[in-house]
C-alpha positions in Angstrom: 145.4 185.2 256.9 143.6 187.9 254.9 144.7 191.7 254.7 143.9 194.3 252.9 147.1 195.6 251.9 149.9 192.9 252.3 153.7 194.7 251.8 155.9 192.3 251.6 158.9 195.0 250.1 159.2 198.8 251.6 160.4 199.5 248.2 157.3 201.5 247.0 155.0 204.1 247.8 152.5 203.9 249.7 150.4 207.2 250.4 146.8 208.5 251.1 145.3 204.5 251.2 142.6 203.1 252.9 141.7 199.9 254.5 138.7 198.9 255.7 137.0 195.9 256.6 139.6 193.2 256.7 138.8 190.4 258.6 142.2 189.9 259.7 144.7 193.4 258.7 144.3 196.3 257.4 147.8 197.0 256.2 150.7 193.9 257.0 154.4 194.7 256.8 155.8 191.1 256.4 159.2 191.2 255.3 161.8 188.9 254.7 165.5 188.3 254.6 164.7 187.9 250.4 162.7 189.2 247.8 159.6 186.4 247.1 157.8 184.3 244.2 158.8 184.9 241.2 160.1 188.5 241.8 162.5 186.9 242.8 163.9 186.1 239.1 163.7 189.6 237.7 166.6 191.5 237.4 167.9 192.6 240.6 165.5 190.4 242.9 168.4 188.6 244.5 170.2 191.9 245.8 167.1 193.4 247.3 166.5 192.3 250.8 163.4 194.0 251.7 163.9 193.4 256.0 166.6 196.0 255.5 165.5 198.1 252.6 164.4 202.0 253.6 160.6 203.0 252.7 160.2 205.4 250.2 157.0 206.8 251.3 154.5 205.4 254.2 151.8 208.6 254.5 148.4 209.1 254.9 146.9 205.8 255.3 144.2 204.4 257.6 143.1 201.6 258.6 139.2 201.0 260.2 136.9 198.5 261.5 139.3 195.5 260.5 138.4 192.6 262.9 142.0 191.9 263.9 144.8 194.9 263.5 145.0 198.0 262.2 148.0 198.2 260.6 150.2 195.0 261.7 154.3 194.7 261.4 154.9 190.9 262.5 158.1 189.0 263.1 160.8 188.2 261.2 159.8 192.3 261.7 160.9 195.1 259.5 164.5 196.2 260.3 166.2 199.3 257.4 169.4 199.7 258.4 170.1 202.7 257.3 168.3 205.7 259.2 165.1 206.0 260.9 162.2 205.4 258.7 159.3 207.9 259.0 155.5 206.4 258.9 153.4 210.0 258.9 149.6 211.0 259.4 148.6 207.2 260.2 145.3 207.1 261.6 143.9 203.5 262.7 140.3 203.6 264.2 137.3 201.0 264.9 139.4 197.8 264.9 138.0 195.1 267.2 141.3 194.0 268.8 144.8 196.4 267.9 145.1 199.7 266.3 148.9 199.1 265.9 150.2 195.8 266.4 154.3 195.9 266.3 156.6 192.9 266.9 160.2 192.9 266.2 161.0 195.9 264.4 163.4 198.5 264.8 164.2 202.3 263.1 160.5 203.2 262.3 159.0 206.4 263.5 155.4 207.0 263.7 154.8 211.1 263.4 150.9 212.7 263.4 148.1 210.6 262.7 146.0 208.9 265.3 144.8 205.9 267.1 141.1 206.0 268.2 138.5 203.4 269.8 140.2 200.6 269.0 140.4 197.5 271.1 143.6 198.0 271.9 145.8 201.1 270.2 149.0 200.2 270.7 150.4 196.9 270.8 154.5 196.4 270.9 156.9 194.0 272.2 160.3 192.3 271.0 161.3 195.5 269.2 164.6 197.0 270.3 
């Protein structure tokens, strides 16, 4: 399924990016228990657990004009253990189906930003 940003590890800085015009998702958080593909062979790759890591930074990101979802957080979910993770000043607008689609996730907080002119602004289910 196409996305502009396919985020499989939150151990990065995701700041001031724009995802526009995707046939599916703008930002797709698709974390698993283990690091994927050839990255798992890198030093320390076997000790990182993307599903439970804390994000380094996610701020000022925009998703617009995407067909399915602006920002997509899906099963198996992102479930950071240590603290509530902040996603700040996210902007999602003019996405055909959903602005934010959040399924099976815990311990993160949106602060600031907006959702406007989406088919549905937020879809939440099976979150704890």
